[in-house]
C-alpha positions in Angstrom: 116.1 129.6 89.8 115.1 130.8 86.4 116.7 127.8 84.6 115.1 125.4 87.1 111.7 126.9 86.4 112.2 126.6 82.7 113.3 123.0 83.1 110.3 122.1 85.2 107.7 123.8 83.0 107.8 121.4 80.1 107.8 118.4 82.5 104.6 119.7 84.2 103.1 120.4 80.8 103.9 116.8 79.6 102.4 115.4 82.7 99.1 117.3 82.1 99.2 116.2 78.5 99.7 112.6 79.4 96.8 112.7 81.9 94.6 114.3 79.2 95.5 111.6 76.7 94.9 108.8 79.2 91.5 110.4 80.1 90.5 110.6 76.4 91.7 107.0 75.8 89.6 105.8 78.8 86.6 107.7 77.6 87.1 106.3 74.1 87.4 102.7 75.4 84.2 103.1 77.6 82.4 104.5 74.6 83.4 101.5 72.5 82.4 99.1 75.2 79.0 100.7 75.4 78.6 100.6 71.6 79.5 96.9 71.5 77.1 96.1 74.3 74.3 98.0 72.4 75.0 96.1 69.2 74.7 92.7 70.8 
């Protein structure tokens, strides 16, 4: 049980980290699109 928990913990953390990066990327892309629209 203990080993299983330790093995699952990094996986869950990586998943959260990936979601966070994707969210930041999405936000960054939207910000860039808005900026380019404002420039034109």
